[in-house]
N, CA, C and O atoms as CSV, one atom per row, in Angstrom:
chain,resi,resn,atom,element,x,y,z
A,1,MET,N,N,25.930,11.294,-5.380
A,1,MET,CA,C,25.061,10.148,-4.896
A,1,MET,C,C,24.559,9.948,-6.460
A,1,MET,O,O,25.169,10.555,-7.340
A,2,THR,N,N,23.576,9.195,-6.760
A,2,THR,CA,C,23.444,8.829,-7.729
A,2,THR,C,C,21.877,9.122,-8.487
A,2,THR,O,O,20.943,8.836,-7.737
A,3,ARG,N,N,21.536,9.567,-9.642
A,3,ARG,CA,C,20.015,9.811,-9.916
A,3,ARG,C,C,19.365,8.067,-10.146
A,3,ARG,O,O,19.723,7.009,-10.662
A,4,PRO,N,N,18.377,8.551,-9.498
A,4,PRO,CA,C,17.035,7.348,-9.873
A,4,PRO,C,C,17.103,7.692,-11.784
A,4,PRO,O,O,17.253,8.743,-12.407
A,5,THR,N,N,16.866,5.893,-12.344
A,5,THR,CA,C,16.488,5.994,-13.492
A,5,THR,C,C,15.315,5.916,-13.677
A,5,THR,O,O,14.537,5.203,-13.042
A,6,PRO,N,N,14.893,7.103,-15.133
A,6,PRO,CA,C,13.193,8.116,-15.099
A,6,PRO,C,C,12.790,6.871,-15.794
A,6,PRO,O,O,11.567,6.732,-15.813
A,7,CYS,N,N,13.575,5.767,-16.467
A,7,CYS,CA,C,12.414,4.829,-16.921
A,7,CYS,C,C,12.616,3.657,-17.025
A,7,CYS,O,O,13.611,3.162,-17.555
A,8,PHE,N,N,11.496,2.937,-16.425
A,8,PHE,CA,C,11.644,0.957,-16.150
A,8,PHE,C,C,11.522,0.127,-16.876
A,8,PHE,O,O,10.495,0.295,-17.535
A,9,ASP,N,N,11.989,-0.645,-17.107
A,9,ASP,CA,C,11.978,-1.727,-18.523
A,9,ASP,C,C,10.809,-2.422,-17.785
A,9,ASP,O,O,11.246,-3.395,-17.170
A,10,LEU,N,N,9.293,-2.240,-17.612
A,10,LEU,CA,C,8.521,-3.384,-17.097
A,10,LEU,C,C,7.528,-3.684,-17.689
A,10,LEU,O,O,6.892,-2.788,-18.245
A,11,THR,N,N,7.053,-5.135,-17.758
A,11,THR,CA,C,6.073,-5.704,-18.183
A,11,THR,C,C,4.764,-5.123,-17.879
A,11,THR,O,O,4.684,-4.134,-17.150
A,12,VAL,N,N,3.635,-5.731,-18.444
A,12,VAL,CA,C,2.527,-5.426,-17.945
A,12,VAL,C,C,1.916,-6.382,-16.810
A,12,VAL,O,O,1.038,-6.120,-15.988
A,13,GLU,N,N,2.873,-7.952,-17.069
A,13,GLU,CA,C,2.532,-8.746,-15.800
A,13,GLU,C,C,3.351,-8.492,-14.951
A,13,GLU,O,O,3.163,-9.203,-13.964
A,14,ASP,N,N,4.745,-7.365,-14.766
A,14,ASP,CA,C,5.362,-7.260,-13.669
A,14,ASP,C,C,4.557,-6.279,-12.728
A,14,ASP,O,O,4.679,-6.419,-11.511
A,15,VAL,N,N,3.557,-5.073,-13.352
A,15,VAL,CA,C,2.782,-4.184,-12.870
A,15,VAL,C,C,1.581,-4.751,-12.572
A,15,VAL,O,O,0.738,-3.856,-12.510
A,16,ASP,N,N,1.090,-5.876,-12.348
A,16,ASP,CA,C,0.242,-6.802,-12.332
A,16,ASP,C,C,0.489,-7.288,-10.749
A,16,ASP,O,O,-0.256,-7.262,-9.769
A,17,LEU,N,N,1.759,-7.707,-10.922
A,17,LEU,CA,C,2.144,-8.842,-9.675
A,17,LEU,C,C,2.462,-7.159,-8.591
A,17,LEU,O,O,1.945,-7.057,-7.479
A,18,ILE,N,N,3.321,-6.064,-9.162
A,18,ILE,CA,C,3.456,-5.546,-8.021
A,18,ILE,C,C,2.024,-5.048,-6.948
A,18,ILE,O,O,1.819,-5.005,-5.735
A,19,GLU,N,N,1.130,-4.680,-8.383
A,19,GLU,CA,C,-0.015,-4.291,-7.920
A,19,GLU,C,C,-0.533,-5.400,-6.878
A,19,GLU,O,O,-0.545,-5.018,-5.707
A,20,THR,N,N,-0.892,-6.499,-7.083
A,20,THR,CA,C,-1.553,-7.662,-6.278
A,20,THR,C,C,-0.612,-8.109,-5.237
A,20,THR,O,O,-1.009,-9.063,-4.568
A,21,ALA,N,N,0.835,-7.511,-4.881
A,21,ALA,CA,C,1.531,-7.471,-3.766
A,21,ALA,C,C,0.941,-6.502,-3.085
A,21,ALA,O,O,0.311,-6.788,-2.067
A,22,LEU,N,N,1.063,-4.938,-3.613
A,22,LEU,CA,C,0.708,-3.685,-2.983
A,22,LEU,C,C,-0.703,-3.947,-2.256
A,22,LEU,O,O,-0.680,-3.908,-1.026
A,23,CYS,N,N,-2.322,-4.295,-3.097
A,23,CYS,CA,C,-3.361,-5.133,-2.536
A,23,CYS,C,C,-3.096,-5.997,-0.893
A,23,CYS,O,O,-3.415,-5.817,0.282
A,24,GLN,N,N,-2.284,-7.039,-1.741
A,24,GLN,CA,C,-2.087,-7.967,-0.253
A,24,GLN,C,C,-1.447,-7.393,1.254
A,24,GLN,O,O,-1.659,-7.878,2.365
A,25,SER,N,N,-0.668,-6.299,0.939
A,25,SER,CA,C,0.530,-5.235,1.534
A,25,SER,C,C,-0.892,-4.665,2.578
A,25,SER,O,O,-1.141,-4.976,3.743
A,26,ARG,N,N,-1.720,-3.648,1.555
A,26,ARG,CA,C,-2.919,-3.231,2.336
A,26,ARG,C,C,-3.921,-3.783,3.286
A,26,ARG,O,O,-4.482,-3.220,4.227
A,27,ASP,N,N,-3.999,-4.650,2.974
A,27,ASP,CA,C,-5.200,-6.063,3.136
A,27,ASP,C,C,-4.558,-6.120,5.067
A,27,ASP,O,O,-5.178,-6.035,6.126
A,28,ILE,N,N,-3.405,-6.260,4.820
A,28,ILE,CA,C,-2.816,-7.097,6.047
A,28,ILE,C,C,-2.375,-5.475,6.786
A,28,ILE,O,O,-2.540,-5.490,8.006
A,29,LEU,N,N,-2.032,-4.586,6.418
A,29,LEU,CA,C,-1.793,-3.621,7.303
A,29,LEU,C,C,-2.855,-3.062,7.723
A,29,LEU,O,O,-2.837,-2.636,8.877
A,30,SER,N,N,-3.966,-2.920,6.985
A,30,SER,CA,C,-5.301,-2.360,6.762
A,30,SER,C,C,-5.783,-2.698,8.810
A,30,SER,O,O,-6.168,-1.911,9.675
A,31,ASP,N,N,-5.397,-4.738,8.869
A,31,ASP,CA,C,-5.891,-4.483,10.093
A,31,ASP,C,C,-5.457,-4.624,10.729
A,31,ASP,O,O,-6.041,-4.893,11.779
A,32,ARG,N,N,-3.991,-4.574,10.686
A,32,ARG,CA,C,-2.992,-4.506,11.822
A,32,ARG,C,C,-3.591,-3.254,12.226
A,32,ARG,O,O,-4.022,-3.335,13.376
A,33,CYS,N,N,-3.825,-1.784,11.529
A,33,CYS,CA,C,-3.727,-0.732,11.949
A,33,CYS,C,C,-5.259,-0.963,12.853
A,33,CYS,O,O,-5.170,-0.595,14.025
A,34,LEU,N,N,-5.987,-1.262,12.632
A,34,LEU,CA,C,-6.826,-1.620,13.074
A,34,LEU,C,C,-6.453,-2.312,14.937
A,34,LEU,O,O,-6.540,-1.741,16.024
A,35,SER,N,N,-6.151,-3.351,14.668
A,35,SER,CA,C,-5.872,-3.652,15.943
A,35,SER,C,C,-4.873,-2.708,16.412
A,35,SER,O,O,-5.503,-2.057,17.245
A,36,TYR,N,N,-3.706,-2.250,16.377
A,36,TYR,CA,C,-2.897,-0.951,16.480
A,36,TYR,C,C,-3.935,0.418,17.128
A,36,TYR,O,O,-3.494,1.152,18.013
A,37,GLU,N,N,-5.054,0.567,16.658
A,37,GLU,CA,C,-6.195,2.032,17.133
A,37,GLU,C,C,-6.433,1.139,18.300
A,37,GLU,O,O,-5.734,1.427,19.271
A,38,ARG,N,N,-7.478,-0.174,18.504
A,38,ARG,CA,C,-7.793,-0.777,19.579
A,38,ARG,C,C,-7.000,-0.730,21.166
A,38,ARG,O,O,-7.212,-0.428,22.341
A,39,TYR,N,N,-5.961,-1.256,20.258
A,39,TYR,CA,C,-5.242,-0.970,21.959
A,39,TYR,C,C,-4.907,0.294,22.509
A,39,TYR,O,O,-4.842,0.722,23.661
A,40,ALA,N,N,-4.631,0.984,20.916
A,40,ALA,CA,C,-4.488,2.637,21.595
A,40,ALA,C,C,-5.301,2.982,22.479
A,40,ALA,O,O,-4.904,3.312,23.597
A,41,HIS,N,N,-6.433,2.971,22.186
A,41,HIS,CA,C,-7.331,3.512,23.629
A,41,HIS,C,C,-7.207,2.768,24.795
A,41,HIS,O,O,-7.834,3.042,25.819
A,42,ILE,N,N,-6.078,1.420,24.645
A,42,ILE,CA,C,-6.086,1.104,26.020
A,42,ILE,C,C,-5.011,1.451,26.953
A,42,ILE,O,O,-4.931,1.482,28.181
A,43,GLU,N,N,-4.099,1.738,25.856
A,43,GLU,CA,C,-2.777,1.592,26.595
A,43,GLU,C,C,-1.962,3.162,25.880
A,43,GLU,O,O,-0.993,3.721,26.394
A,44,GLY,N,N,-2.530,3.517,24.868
A,44,GLY,CA,C,-1.668,4.661,24.641
A,44,GLY,C,C,-0.381,4.385,23.971
A,44,GLY,O,O,-0.064,3.316,23.450
A,45,GLY,N,N,0.338,5.477,24.040
A,45,GLY,CA,C,1.775,5.512,23.738
A,45,GLY,C,C,1.963,5.018,22.540
A,45,GLY,O,O,1.575,5.452,21.455
A,46,GLN,N,N,3.010,3.436,22.969
A,46,GLN,CA,C,3.506,2.843,21.523
A,46,GLN,C,C,2.540,2.780,20.685
A,46,GLN,O,O,2.829,3.132,19.541
A,47,SER,N,N,1.268,2.378,20.916
A,47,SER,CA,C,0.489,1.392,19.776
A,47,SER,C,C,-0.460,2.855,19.416
A,47,SER,O,O,-1.240,2.777,18.468
A,48,CYS,N,N,-0.393,3.794,19.973
A,48,CYS,CA,C,-1.149,4.772,18.977
A,48,CYS,C,C,0.366,5.644,17.986
A,48,CYS,O,O,0.360,6.535,17.136
A,49,GLU,N,N,0.997,5.198,18.345
A,49,GLU,CA,C,2.382,5.511,17.451
A,49,GLU,C,C,2.434,4.820,16.761
A,49,GLU,O,O,3.005,5.275,15.771
A,50,LYS,N,N,1.969,3.244,16.574
A,50,LYS,CA,C,1.805,2.453,15.322
A,50,LYS,C,C,1.356,2.331,14.584
A,50,LYS,O,O,1.720,1.864,13.505
A,51,ALA,N,N,-0.589,3.110,15.258
A,51,ALA,CA,C,-1.084,2.867,14.316
A,51,ALA,C,C,-1.179,4.080,13.409
A,51,ALA,O,O,-1.951,4.120,12.451
A,52,LEU,N,N,-0.418,5.000,13.728
A,52,LEU,CA,C,-0.404,5.930,13.228
A,52,LEU,C,C,0.142,6.151,11.605
A,52,LEU,O,O,-0.231,6.932,10.730
A,53,ARG,N,N,1.080,5.212,11.625
A,53,ARG,CA,C,2.505,5.325,11.368
A,53,ARG,C,C,2.233,4.345,10.162
A,53,ARG,O,O,2.606,4.592,9.016
A,54,THR,N,N,1.594,3.286,10.507
A,54,THR,CA,C,0.927,2.516,9.950
A,54,THR,C,C,-0.061,2.609,8.413
A,54,THR,O,O,-0.183,2.072,7.312
A,55,GLY,N,N,-0.873,4.203,9.666
A,55,GLY,CA,C,-2.117,4.843,8.800
A,55,GLY,C,C,-1.341,5.734,7.440
A,55,GLY,O,O,-1.891,6.141,6.417
A,56,GLU,N,N,-0.113,5.838,7.783
A,56,GLU,CA,C,0.253,6.888,7.003
A,56,GLU,C,C,0.800,5.881,5.898
A,56,GLU,O,O,0.815,6.376,4.772
A,57,THR,N,N,1.301,4.428,5.999
A,57,THR,CA,C,2.166,3.593,5.082
A,57,THR,C,C,0.626,3.310,4.176
A,57,THR,O,O,0.683,3.626,2.987
A,58,LEU,N,N,-0.411,2.869,4.568
A,58,LEU,CA,C,-1.616,2.668,4.338
A,58,LEU,C,C,-2.462,3.717,3.010
A,58,LEU,O,O,-3.169,3.416,2.048
A,59,THR,N,N,-1.983,4.960,3.531
A,59,THR,CA,C,-1.995,6.268,2.176
A,59,THR,C,C,-1.235,6.096,1.345
A,59,THR,O,O,-1.526,6.571,0.247
A,60,ARG,N,N,-0.424,5.630,1.432
A,60,ARG,CA,C,1.079,5.611,0.729
A,60,ARG,C,C,0.895,4.654,-0.343
A,60,ARG,O,O,0.983,5.038,-1.509
A,61,ILE,N,N,0.629,3.359,-0.040
A,61,ILE,CA,C,0.519,2.357,-0.637
A,61,ILE,C,C,-0.536,2.749,-1.720
A,61,ILE,O,O,-0.353,2.801,-2.937
A,62,GLN,N,N,-2.185,3.132,-0.713
A,62,GLN,CA,C,-2.790,3.438,-1.631
A,62,GLN,C,C,-3.115,4.337,-2.733
A,62,GLN,O,O,-3.923,4.081,-3.626
A,63,GLU,N,N,-2.224,5.734,-2.572
A,63,GLU,CA,C,-2.191,6.540,-3.555
A,63,GLU,C,C,-1.152,6.111,-4.953
A,63,GLU,O,O,-1.078,6.678,-6.044
A,64,LEU,N,N,-0.185,4.527,-4.289
A,64,LEU,CA,C,0.206,4.263,-5.398
A,64,LEU,C,C,-0.137,3.852,-6.057
A,64,LEU,O,O,0.038,4.345,-7.172
A,65,LEU,N,N,-1.063,2.366,-5.901
A,65,LEU,CA,C,-1.897,1.948,-6.259
A,65,LEU,C,C,-3.106,2.567,-7.321
A,65,LEU,O,O,-3.502,1.977,-8.326
A,66,GLY,N,N,-3.607,3.962,-6.818
A,66,GLY,CA,C,-4.215,4.717,-7.682
A,66,GLY,C,C,-3.301,5.248,-8.739
A,66,GLY,O,O,-3.787,5.601,-9.814
A,67,ARG,N,N,-1.840,5.344,-8.491
A,67,ARG,CA,C,-1.067,5.822,-9.606
A,67,ARG,C,C,-1.002,4.624,-10.449
A,67,ARG,O,O,-1.374,4.797,-11.609
A,68,LEU,N,N,-0.573,3.334,-10.091
A,68,LEU,CA,C,-0.395,2.530,-11.244
A,68,LEU,C,C,-1.985,2.140,-12.101
A,68,LEU,O,O,-2.051,1.954,-13.316
A,69,ASN,N,N,-2.985,2.086,-11.304
A,69,ASN,CA,C,-4.299,2.384,-12.028
A,69,ASN,C,C,-4.141,2.960,-13.281
A,69,ASN,O,O,-3.931,2.458,-14.386
A,70,SER,N,N,-4.274,4.048,-12.927
A,70,SER,CA,C,-4.243,5.387,-13.963
A,70,SER,C,C,-3.394,4.928,-15.102
A,70,SER,O,O,-3.808,5.071,-16.253
A,71,GLN,N,N,-2.078,4.314,-14.823
A,71,GLN,CA,C,-1.216,4.670,-16.006
A,71,GLN,C,C,-1.597,3.120,-16.995
A,71,GLN,O,O,-0.973,2.962,-18.043
A,72,LYS,N,N,-2.676,2.019,-16.542
A,72,LYS,CA,C,-2.665,0.964,-16.765
A,72,LYS,C,C,-4.177,1.307,-17.929
A,72,LYS,O,O,-5.184,1.939,-17.612
A,73,PRO,N,N,-3.900,0.688,-19.218
A,73,PRO,CA,C,-5.055,0.854,-19.883
A,73,PRO,C,C,-6.300,-0.383,-19.454
A,73,PRO,O,O,-6.229,-1.415,-18.786
A,74,GLY,N,N,-7.247,0.183,-20.076
A,74,GLY,CA,C,-8.339,-0.830,-19.297
A,74,GLY,C,C,-8.442,-1.222,-17.909
A,74,GLY,O,O,-9.021,-2.290,-17.714
A,75,GLY,N,N,-8.035,-0.634,-16.967
A,75,GLY,CA,C,-8.385,-0.872,-15.151
A,75,GLY,C,C,-7.030,-1.878,-14.982
A,75,GLY,O,O,-5.940,-2.006,-15.540
A,76,SER,N,N,-7.795,-2.532,-13.832
A,76,SER,CA,C,-6.957,-3.594,-13.030
A,76,SER,C,C,-7.467,-4.722,-12.816
A,76,SER,O,O,-8.485,-5.068,-12.215
A,77,PRO,N,N,-6.417,-5.454,-13.536
A,77,PRO,CA,C,-7.131,-7.141,-12.978
A,77,PRO,C,C,-6.795,-6.803,-11.450
A,77,PRO,O,O,-7.734,-6.899,-10.660
A,78,ALA,N,N,-5.693,-6.461,-11.019
A,78,ALA,CA,C,-5.050,-7.516,-9.369
A,78,ALA,C,C,-6.644,-6.560,-9.063
A,78,ALA,O,O,-7.612,-7.288,-8.842
A,79,ALA,N,N,-6.904,-5.083,-9.047
A,79,ALA,CA,C,-8.356,-4.212,-7.812
A,79,ALA,C,C,-9.484,-5.094,-7.742
A,79,ALA,O,O,-10.429,-4.966,-6.964
A,80,GLY,N,N,-9.320,-6.074,-8.674
A,80,GLY,CA,C,-10.592,-7.056,-8.611
A,80,GLY,C,C,-10.253,-8.304,-6.743
A,80,GLY,O,O,-11.027,-8.774,-5.909
A,81,LEU,N,N,-8.964,-8.331,-6.891
A,81,LEU,CA,C,-8.238,-9.065,-5.848
A,81,LEU,C,C,-8.581,-8.533,-4.396
A,81,LEU,O,O,-8.491,-9.273,-3.417
A,82,SER,N,N,-9.051,-6.964,-4.292
A,82,SER,CA,C,-9.015,-7.022,-2.733
A,82,SER,C,C,-10.465,-6.671,-2.268
A,82,SER,O,O,-10.738,-6.639,-1.068
């Protein structure tokens, strides 16, 4: 099994692009999660499971955005886009 590379060669612009993409994904998934939650009250089952999985993904994205932001000097330009 290969080991992950502990050091990345990313520029600040690369990190900004990743952060912007994560913010956009978070916004899209947030809307989906609300929709799944509404349907879960009506249908239950599959919509409820989708809402849970989407919520877990949203949590992971938010945690990653927090870690990215804490590693950037002077805050985050992409955070203003959300």
